[in-house]
N, CA, C and O atoms as a GROMACS GRO file, in nm:
protein
  420
    1UNK      N    1   1.725  -0.301  -0.595
    1UNK     CA    2   1.603  -0.263  -0.526
    1UNK      C    3   1.496  -0.444  -0.480
    1UNK      O    4   1.437  -0.482  -0.380
    2UNK      N    5   1.507  -0.471  -0.538
    2UNK     CA    6   1.429  -0.628  -0.518
    2UNK      C    7   1.474  -0.679  -0.382
    2UNK      O    8   1.398  -0.703  -0.288
    3UNK      N    9   1.660  -0.698  -0.386
    3UNK     CA   10   1.692  -0.780  -0.200
    3UNK      C   11   1.637  -0.662  -0.126
    3UNK      O   12   1.579  -0.692  -0.022
    4UNK      N   13   1.641  -0.501  -0.164
    4UNK     CA   14   1.636  -0.437  -0.061
    4UNK      C   15   1.447  -0.431   0.024
    4UNK      O   16   1.411  -0.393   0.135
    5UNK      N   17   1.376  -0.482  -0.084
    5UNK     CA   18   1.248  -0.471  -0.083
    5UNK      C   19   1.214  -0.611   0.021
    5UNK      O   20   1.150  -0.612   0.126
    6UNK      N   21   1.273  -0.713  -0.042
    6UNK     CA   22   1.294  -0.829   0.044
    6UNK      C   23   1.369  -0.770   0.198
    6UNK      O   24   1.317  -0.816   0.300
    7UNK      N   25   1.458  -0.697   0.212
    7UNK     CA   26   1.493  -0.702   0.337
    7UNK      C   27   1.387  -0.603   0.450
    7UNK      O   28   1.367  -0.619   0.571
    8UNK      N   29   1.331  -0.497   0.350
    8UNK     CA   30   1.225  -0.457   0.385
    8UNK      C   31   1.103  -0.511   0.434
    8UNK      O   32   1.029  -0.474   0.524
    9UNK      N   33   1.100  -0.586   0.372
    9UNK     CA   34   0.944  -0.676   0.414
    9UNK      C   35   0.962  -0.758   0.557
    9UNK      O   36   0.885  -0.761   0.653
   10UNK      N   37   1.081  -0.818   0.540
   10UNK     CA   38   1.115  -0.909   0.622
   10UNK      C   39   1.066  -0.806   0.797
   10UNK      O   40   0.986  -0.839   0.885
   11UNK      N   41   1.166  -0.660   0.784
   11UNK     CA   42   1.121  -0.569   0.894
   11UNK      C   43   1.006  -0.610   0.927
   11UNK      O   44   0.959  -0.646   1.035
   12UNK      N   45   0.957  -0.600   0.805
   12UNK     CA   46   0.797  -0.522   0.812
   12UNK      C   47   0.718  -0.582   0.902
   12UNK      O   48   0.634  -0.541   0.982
   13UNK      N   49   0.776  -0.714   0.867
   13UNK     CA   50   0.710  -0.852   0.925
   13UNK      C   51   0.739  -0.874   1.101
   13UNK      O   52   0.662  -0.914   1.188
   14UNK      N   53   0.869  -0.832   1.108
   14UNK     CA   54   0.930  -0.907   1.235
   14UNK      C   55   0.959  -0.828   1.294
   14UNK      O   56   0.953  -0.848   1.416
   15UNK      N   57   1.019  -0.652   1.231
   15UNK     CA   58   1.013  -0.558   1.331
   15UNK      C   59   0.900  -0.499   1.421
   15UNK      O   60   0.781  -0.531   1.428
   16UNK      N   61   0.967  -0.407   1.487
   16UNK     CA   62   0.844  -0.295   1.577
   16UNK      C   63   0.742  -0.242   1.557
   16UNK      O   64   0.644  -0.236   1.631
   17UNK      N   65   0.761  -0.187   1.423
   17UNK     CA   66   0.742  -0.054   1.324
   17UNK      C   67   0.602  -0.112   1.279
   17UNK      O   68   0.505  -0.036   1.287
   18UNK      N   69   0.585  -0.239   1.232
   18UNK     CA   70   0.497  -0.276   1.085
   18UNK      C   71   0.377  -0.292   1.172
   18UNK      O   72   0.308  -0.219   1.244
   19UNK      N   73   0.380  -0.450   1.128
   19UNK     CA   74   0.289  -0.561   1.169
   19UNK      C   75   0.254  -0.549   1.344
   19UNK      O   76   0.169  -0.518   1.427
   20UNK      N   77   0.351  -0.585   1.331
   20UNK     CA   78   0.359  -0.549   1.538
   20UNK      C   79   0.277  -0.465   1.615
   20UNK      O   80   0.184  -0.487   1.693
   21UNK      N   81   0.344  -0.344   1.569
   21UNK     CA   82   0.260  -0.193   1.626
   21UNK      C   83   0.089  -0.227   1.583
   21UNK      O   84  -0.004  -0.259   1.657
   22UNK      N   85   0.090  -0.212   1.488
   22UNK     CA   86  -0.059  -0.272   1.431
   22UNK      C   87  -0.145  -0.358   1.497
   22UNK      O   88  -0.260  -0.327   1.525
   23UNK      N   89  -0.075  -0.507   1.533
   23UNK     CA   90  -0.126  -0.564   1.617
   23UNK      C   91  -0.162  -0.539   1.757
   23UNK      O   92  -0.264  -0.556   1.824
   24UNK      N   93  -0.029  -0.486   1.782
   24UNK     CA   94  -0.041  -0.432   1.948
   24UNK      C   95  -0.113  -0.333   1.972
   24UNK      O   96  -0.175  -0.330   2.078
   25UNK      N   97  -0.123  -0.230   1.883
   25UNK     CA   98  -0.175  -0.089   1.895
   25UNK      C   99  -0.337  -0.089   1.845
   25UNK      O  100  -0.430  -0.030   1.899
   26UNK      N  101  -0.339  -0.171   1.731
   26UNK     CA  102  -0.493  -0.146   1.653
   26UNK      C  103  -0.454  -0.038   1.568
   26UNK      O  104  -0.373   0.054   1.582
   27UNK      N  105  -0.563  -0.083   1.438
   27UNK     CA  106  -0.549   0.040   1.329
   27UNK      C  107  -0.563   0.134   1.325
   27UNK      O  108  -0.530   0.199   1.226
   28UNK      N  109  -0.648   0.213   1.489
   28UNK     CA  110  -0.686   0.343   1.488
   28UNK      C  111  -0.603   0.394   1.554
   28UNK      O  112  -0.616   0.516   1.547
   29UNK      N  113  -0.513   0.361   1.622
   29UNK     CA  114  -0.385   0.431   1.724
   29UNK      C  115  -0.283   0.458   1.615
   29UNK      O  116  -0.218   0.561   1.597
   30UNK      N  117  -0.284   0.334   1.540
   30UNK     CA  118  -0.188   0.366   1.467
   30UNK      C  119  -0.156   0.458   1.349
   30UNK      O  120  -0.047   0.487   1.300
   31UNK      N  121  -0.288   0.497   1.316
   31UNK     CA  122  -0.349   0.604   1.245
   31UNK      C  123  -0.289   0.713   1.273
   31UNK      O  124  -0.220   0.775   1.192
   32UNK      N  125  -0.318   0.761   1.438
   32UNK     CA  126  -0.358   0.893   1.518
   32UNK      C  127  -0.232   0.947   1.542
   32UNK      O  128  -0.210   1.065   1.566
   33UNK      N  129  -0.100   0.802   1.531
   33UNK     CA  130   0.052   0.896   1.576
   33UNK      C  131   0.082   0.898   1.441
   33UNK      O  132   0.036   0.823   1.354
   34UNK      N  133   0.167   0.993   1.426
   34UNK     CA  134   0.209   1.016   1.254
   34UNK      C  135   0.319   0.958   1.264
   34UNK      O  136   0.361   0.902   1.162
   35UNK      N  137   0.408   0.953   1.398
   35UNK     CA  138   0.497   0.817   1.348
   35UNK      C  139   0.495   0.660   1.300
   35UNK      O  140   0.544   0.586   1.214
   36UNK      N  141   0.414   0.657   1.403
   36UNK     CA  142   0.348   0.541   1.381
   36UNK      C  143   0.279   0.458   1.212
   36UNK      O  144   0.286   0.352   1.149
   37UNK      N  145   0.193   0.645   1.201
   37UNK     CA  146   0.156   0.589   1.048
   37UNK      C  147   0.254   0.609   0.968
   37UNK      O  148   0.251   0.554   0.858
   38UNK      N  149   0.346   0.680   0.998
   38UNK     CA  150   0.452   0.684   0.909
   38UNK      C  151   0.500   0.556   0.871
   38UNK      O  152   0.466   0.542   0.754
   39UNK      N  153   0.546   0.482   0.900
   39UNK     CA  154   0.666   0.360   0.907
   39UNK      C  155   0.567   0.236   0.906
   39UNK      O  156   0.600   0.136   0.844
   40UNK      N  157   0.438   0.243   0.980
   40UNK     CA  158   0.356   0.121   0.942
   40UNK      C  159   0.280   0.116   0.750
   40UNK      O  160   0.264   0.032   0.661
   41UNK      N  161   0.255   0.250   0.771
   41UNK     CA  162   0.125   0.263   0.626
   41UNK      C  163   0.247   0.350   0.548
   41UNK      O  164   0.328   0.268   0.505
   42UNK      N  165   0.284   0.478   0.516
   42UNK     CA  166   0.284   0.562   0.392
   42UNK      C  167   0.405   0.509   0.348
   42UNK      O  168   0.408   0.460   0.235
   43UNK      N  169   0.563   0.509   0.457
   43UNK     CA  170   0.648   0.469   0.382
   43UNK      C  171   0.617   0.339   0.312
   43UNK      O  172   0.619   0.322   0.190
   44UNK      N  173   0.597   0.282   0.372
   44UNK     CA  174   0.603   0.063   0.308
   44UNK      C  175   0.509   0.149   0.163
   44UNK      O  176   0.565   0.189   0.061
   45UNK      N  177   0.369   0.160   0.191
   45UNK     CA  178   0.296   0.201   0.079
   45UNK      C  179   0.432   0.258  -0.116
   45UNK      O  180   0.457   0.233  -0.234
   46UNK      N  181   0.478   0.376   0.056
   46UNK     CA  182   0.550   0.455  -0.093
   46UNK      C  183   0.689   0.370  -0.152
   46UNK      O  184   0.741   0.379  -0.263
   47UNK      N  185   0.724   0.293  -0.050
   47UNK     CA  186   0.867   0.233  -0.116
   47UNK      C  187   0.836   0.163  -0.209
   47UNK      O  188   0.910   0.174  -0.307
   48UNK      N  189   0.706   0.053  -0.221
   48UNK     CA  190   0.599  -0.041  -0.300
   48UNK      C  191   0.606   0.002  -0.423
   48UNK      O  192   0.629  -0.074  -0.518
   49UNK      N  193   0.584   0.146  -0.436
   49UNK     CA  194   0.537   0.209  -0.521
   49UNK      C  195   0.642   0.252  -0.593
   49UNK      O  196   0.623   0.273  -0.713
   50UNK      N  197   0.773   0.275  -0.536
   50UNK     CA  198   0.861   0.351  -0.626
   50UNK      C  199   0.931   0.230  -0.712
   50UNK      O  200   0.979   0.234  -0.825
   51UNK      N  201   0.920   0.112  -0.614
   51UNK     CA  202   1.002  -0.028  -0.702
   51UNK      C  203   0.927  -0.071  -0.830
   51UNK      O  204   0.984  -0.119  -0.929
   52UNK      N  205   0.795  -0.048  -0.819
   52UNK     CA  206   0.716  -0.057  -0.907
   52UNK      C  207   0.755   0.007  -1.022
   52UNK      O  208   0.802  -0.047  -1.122
   53UNK      N  209   0.724   0.176  -0.998
   53UNK     CA  210   0.784   0.270  -1.085
   53UNK      C  211   0.912   0.228  -1.154
   53UNK      O  212   0.915   0.227  -1.277
   54UNK      N  213   1.030   0.189  -1.074
   54UNK     CA  214   1.133   0.113  -1.157
   54UNK      C  215   1.142  -0.012  -1.212
   54UNK      O  216   1.254  -0.036  -1.257
   55UNK      N  217   1.057  -0.103  -1.222
   55UNK     CA  218   0.987  -0.196  -1.269
   55UNK      C  219   0.990  -0.179  -1.455
   55UNK      O  220   1.034  -0.221  -1.562
   56UNK      N  221   0.895  -0.072  -1.378
   56UNK     CA  222   0.793  -0.046  -1.546
   56UNK      C  223   0.905   0.048  -1.601
   56UNK      O  224   0.891   0.075  -1.720
   57UNK      N  225   1.010   0.101  -1.542
   57UNK     CA  226   1.129   0.150  -1.643
   57UNK      C  227   1.225   0.014  -1.667
   57UNK      O  228   1.246   0.000  -1.787
   58UNK      N  229   1.268  -0.054  -1.612
   58UNK     CA  230   1.249  -0.140  -1.630
   58UNK      C  231   1.278  -0.219  -1.759
   58UNK      O  232   1.378  -0.240  -1.828
   59UNK      N  233   1.142  -0.255  -1.761
   59UNK     CA  234   1.064  -0.319  -1.840
   59UNK      C  235   1.064  -0.259  -1.999
   59UNK      O  236   1.097  -0.321  -2.100
   60UNK      N  237   1.030  -0.155  -1.992
   60UNK     CA  238   1.043  -0.002  -2.070
   60UNK      C  239   1.175   0.001  -2.175
   60UNK      O  240   1.194   0.013  -2.296
   61UNK      N  241   1.246  -0.015  -2.063
   61UNK     CA  242   1.410  -0.024  -2.125
   61UNK      C  243   1.450  -0.144  -2.252
   61UNK      O  244   1.523  -0.134  -2.350
   62UNK      N  245   1.357  -0.274  -2.193
   62UNK     CA  246   1.362  -0.370  -2.278
   62UNK      C  247   1.277  -0.373  -2.415
   62UNK      O  248   1.303  -0.444  -2.512
   63UNK      N  249   1.185  -0.294  -2.406
   63UNK     CA  250   1.067  -0.288  -2.520
   63UNK      C  251   1.144  -0.263  -2.637
   63UNK      O  252   1.262  -0.230  -2.618
   64UNK      N  253   1.100  -0.271  -2.763
   64UNK     CA  254   1.134  -0.264  -2.884
   64UNK      C  255   1.120  -0.128  -2.947
   64UNK      O  256   1.147  -0.108  -3.065
   65UNK      N  257   1.073  -0.021  -2.852
   65UNK     CA  258   1.001   0.110  -2.917
   65UNK      C  259   1.164   0.202  -2.974
   65UNK      O  260   1.283   0.173  -2.959
   66UNK      N  261   1.087   0.328  -3.049
   66UNK     CA  262   1.155   0.417  -3.106
   66UNK      C  263   1.317   0.409  -2.968
   66UNK      O  264   1.305   0.353  -2.859
   67UNK      N  265   1.411   0.457  -3.002
   67UNK     CA  266   1.512   0.509  -2.889
   67UNK      C  267   1.431   0.639  -2.836
   67UNK      O  268   1.442   0.672  -2.718
   68UNK      N  269   1.376   0.688  -2.897
   68UNK     CA  270   1.328   0.840  -2.840
   68UNK      C  271   1.218   0.801  -2.715
   68UNK      O  272   1.214   0.822  -2.593
   69UNK      N  273   1.171   0.764  -2.768
   69UNK     CA  274   1.064   0.694  -2.704
   69UNK      C  275   1.089   0.619  -2.597
   69UNK      O  276   1.019   0.644  -2.499
   70UNK      N  277   1.167   0.536  -2.588
   70UNK     CA  278   1.206   0.457  -2.521
   70UNK      C  279   1.278   0.481  -2.414
   70UNK      O  280   1.283   0.394  -2.327
   71UNK      N  281   1.350   0.603  -2.399
   71UNK     CA  282   1.416   0.650  -2.298
   71UNK      C  283   1.372   0.789  -2.248
   71UNK      O  284   1.436   0.861  -2.172
   72UNK      N  285   1.254   0.813  -2.302
   72UNK     CA  286   1.149   0.914  -2.245
   72UNK      C  287   1.128   0.866  -2.139
   72UNK      O  288   1.166   0.920  -2.035
   73UNK      N  289   1.040   0.713  -2.145
   73UNK     CA  290   0.958   0.657  -2.072
   73UNK      C  291   1.082   0.544  -1.969
   73UNK      O  292   1.039   0.451  -1.900
   74UNK      N  293   1.192   0.568  -1.976
   74UNK     CA  294   1.272   0.502  -1.856
   74UNK      C  295   1.317   0.601  -1.812
   74UNK      O  296   1.366   0.561  -1.706
   75UNK      N  297   1.343   0.746  -1.819
   75UNK     CA  298   1.395   0.873  -1.757
   75UNK      C  299   1.213   0.871  -1.679
   75UNK      O  300   1.211   0.828  -1.563
   76UNK      N  301   1.113   0.901  -1.721
   76UNK     CA  302   1.005   0.975  -1.648
   76UNK      C  303   1.007   0.847  -1.514
   76UNK      O  304   1.052   0.866  -1.401
   77UNK      N  305   0.948   0.724  -1.563
   77UNK     CA  306   0.947   0.588  -1.456
   77UNK      C  307   1.041   0.607  -1.343
   77UNK      O  308   1.023   0.597  -1.222
   78UNK      N  309   1.192   0.651  -1.446
   78UNK     CA  310   1.312   0.631  -1.293
   78UNK      C  311   1.296   0.747  -1.246
   78UNK      O  312   1.357   0.747  -1.139
   79UNK      N  313   1.235   0.877  -1.270
   79UNK     CA  314   1.282   1.047  -1.190
   79UNK      C  315   1.134   0.949  -1.107
   79UNK      O  316   1.167   0.892  -1.003
   80UNK      N  317   0.967   0.930  -1.157
   80UNK     CA  318   0.896   0.896  -1.004
   80UNK      C  319   0.916   0.817  -0.909
   80UNK      O  320   0.876   0.832  -0.793
   81UNK      N  321   0.999   0.697  -0.965
   81UNK     CA  322   1.067   0.619  -0.859
   81UNK      C  323   1.172   0.686  -0.739
   81UNK      O  324   1.203   0.645  -0.627
   82UNK      N  325   1.210   0.805  -0.812
   82UNK     CA  326   1.337   0.839  -0.702
   82UNK      C  327   1.255   0.963  -0.642
   82UNK      O  328   1.275   1.019  -0.534
   83UNK      N  329   1.172   0.988  -0.724
   83UNK     CA  330   1.114   1.082  -0.633
   83UNK      C  331   1.021   1.030  -0.502
   83UNK      O  332   1.013   1.088  -0.394
   84UNK      N  333   0.981   0.957  -0.524
   84UNK     CA  334   0.855   0.872  -0.413
   84UNK      C  335   0.986   0.857  -0.317
   84UNK      O  336   0.968   0.907  -0.206
   85UNK      N  337   1.108   0.801  -0.339
   85UNK     CA  338   1.191   0.685  -0.274
   85UNK      C  339   1.246   0.826  -0.195
   85UNK      O  340   1.198   0.801  -0.085
   86UNK      N  341   1.290   0.909  -0.184
   86UNK     CA  342   1.295   1.045  -0.145
   86UNK      C  343   1.209   1.081  -0.074
   86UNK      O  344   1.228   1.084   0.047
   87UNK      N  345   1.070   1.126  -0.140
   87UNK     CA  346   1.002   1.144   0.029
   87UNK      C  347   0.934   1.094   0.140
   87UNK      O  348   0.870   1.131   0.239
   88UNK      N  349   0.991   0.949   0.053
   88UNK     CA  350   0.957   0.836   0.204
   88UNK      C  351   1.063   0.795   0.237
   88UNK      O  352   1.064   0.672   0.229
   89UNK      N  353   1.207   0.861   0.291
   89UNK     CA  354   1.366   0.826   0.419
   89UNK      C  355   1.294   0.938   0.448
   89UNK      O  356   1.271   1.044   0.390
   90UNK      N  357   1.257   0.877   0.578
   90UNK     CA  358   1.292   0.941   0.748
   90UNK      C  359   1.367   1.016   0.731
   90UNK      O  360   1.431   0.994   0.834
   91UNK      N  361   1.442   1.128   0.662
   91UNK     CA  362   1.536   1.246   0.668
   91UNK      C  363   1.537   1.273   0.842
   91UNK      O  364   1.444   1.257   0.922
   92UNK      N  365   1.644   1.308   0.859
   92UNK     CA  366   1.667   1.396   1.004
   92UNK      C  367   1.642   1.536   1.020
   92UNK      O  368   1.681   1.593   1.122
   93UNK      N  369   1.564   1.618   0.900
   93UNK     CA  370   1.527   1.710   0.908
   93UNK      C  371   1.343   1.690   0.943
   93UNK      O  372   1.270   1.780   0.986
   94UNK      N  373   1.300   1.535   0.905
   94UNK     CA  374   1.164   1.582   0.873
   94UNK      C  375   1.103   1.558   1.019
   94UNK      O  376   1.111   1.446   1.071
   95UNK      N  377   1.030   1.688   1.095
   95UNK     CA  378   1.018   1.692   1.260
   95UNK      C  379   0.945   1.609   1.346
   95UNK      O  380   0.972   1.626   1.465
   96UNK      N  381   0.823   1.485   1.310
   96UNK     CA  382   0.791   1.393   1.338
   96UNK      C  383   0.842   1.267   1.317
   96UNK      O  384   0.825   1.191   1.412
   97UNK      N  385   0.901   1.220   1.217
   97UNK     CA  386   0.924   1.100   1.209
   97UNK      C  387   1.086   1.076   1.150
   97UNK      O  388   1.146   0.973   1.118
   98UNK      N  389   1.128   1.222   1.152
   98UNK     CA  390   1.328   1.206   1.138
   98UNK      C  391   1.397   1.134   1.285
   98UNK      O  392   1.374   1.124   1.405
   99UNK      N  393   1.494   1.093   1.184
   99UNK     CA  394   1.616   1.027   1.247
   99UNK      C  395   1.741   1.092   1.242
   99UNK      O  396   1.771   1.174   1.156
  100UNK      N  397   1.802   1.062   1.321
  100UNK     CA  398   1.935   1.131   1.326
  100UNK      C  399   2.014   1.015   1.213
  100UNK      O  400   2.000   0.896   1.185
  101UNK      N  401   2.113   1.139   1.165
  101UNK     CA  402   2.177   1.075   1.027
  101UNK      C  403   2.273   0.982   1.086
  101UNK      O  404   2.276   0.878   1.021
  102UNK      N  405   2.359   0.984   1.195
  102UNK     CA  406   2.437   0.918   1.208
  102UNK      C  407   2.434   0.876   1.361
  102UNK      O  408   2.499   0.930   1.451
  103UNK      N  409   2.333   0.753   1.375
  103UNK     CA  410   2.271   0.734   1.523
  103UNK      C  411   2.404   0.651   1.604
  103UNK      O  412   2.483   0.562   1.574
  104UNK      N  413   2.375   0.747   1.736
  104UNK     CA  414   2.455   0.714   1.839
  104UNK      C  415   2.604   0.758   1.818
  104UNK      O  416   2.692   0.696   1.876
  105UNK      N  417   2.644   0.902   1.706
  105UNK     CA  418   2.709   0.941   1.781
  105UNK      C  419   2.654   1.081   1.848
  105UNK      O  420   2.719   1.137   1.936
   0.00000   0.00000   0.00000
């Protein structure tokens, strides 16, 4: 997940949908466009929160708590991380931000 975060941050700062979109169009314009808002703000914040939840789960696994409490906490934060990640993916069925499942085919 950390490598994916680094790749995502590189794309955010160098790609067309991140900082460059905000700089070229202005934040007000980006926030009015559903696709631009999703990629410049919502997707980025959601994925960072998912990675934070995964890191909390990992640190809980290393703590010397009781087994039941430890595994419950790991399960809870891993589930939260998974739900956030699945919600922030631009699935093909999403109306305004969906992308083709197999682009170019």
